N, C-alpha and C positions, 0 to 999 in steps of 0.2 A: 859803924859796923863794917867789918872787913868782908870782902867777897871771897867765896870759896868755889873753885872750879874742880869738879870731880870727873875723872875719866873712868868709866866702867868698861873693862876690857877682859881679854883672856890671852894667855901665851900663844905664840905662833899664829897670830891674827894679823894679816897684812893691812886690813882696814884700820885696825887698832894702831899699828905702826904709823900709818898715814895720819890718823887723828892726832897722835902724840907729836908728830912733826909740826902739824899746824898749830897745836897748843904751844909748843916750844917757840915757834916763830912769833905768834901773837903776844905771848907773855914777855918775850925779849923786847919787843917793840914798846910795850907798856912800861917797861923799866920799873921804877919804884911804885908805880900804881898797879902792878901786876897782882892778880889774885893769889890767895893761898891755893896750893894745888895738892890734890891727893889722887891716887889711882887705886882702884879696887878691882879684883879679879872675880868674875862670876864663878870661877872654880873654887874659891875660898869661902863662898857664902851661898848656901842653898836658896835663900830668899832672893838674892840678886840673880842667881841662875834662873829660877822660876820666872822672875819678872822680865829679865832682859835677854835671855839666851838667843832670841831671834833678831835682836836689834843692835847688838854690839858692833862697833863701839858706841857708847852712849856718853854724851857730855851733859853734866848737870851744872847749873849755876845756882849756888845757894840752895841746893837740894831739889831744884826743879829742872825737869828735862829741857835742855836747850835744843839738842839735835841728836840724831843717831845716824849711823853708817858713814856718810861723807860729811866732813866738817868744813864749812866755808869760812876762810879766815876773816873776810870783811864782816860777815854777819856775826861771828864770834867776837870780834873786836868791838863792834857796836853794842852787843849785848852786855859785854863786860863793863864798858864805860857807863851804860845805863844802870847797871847793878850797883855802882858805887854810891 
């Protein structure tokens, strides 16, 4: 089973930009073991907006919330390795 990392964000969100940078760094270090990535905007999906508007950015691993607001690269790396 492959691992999927989802970033739930919105445009013009500095915390989302920070989270994206952490995700880029972590996935680059994982190389060929990096998860599949997707990014969803709360502005494109009313259900996501209702659920996450106060928590973005939100990182999901295989559909489960890993963390929100500030993303720690060490914790994210560990969680992705455990998800494999």
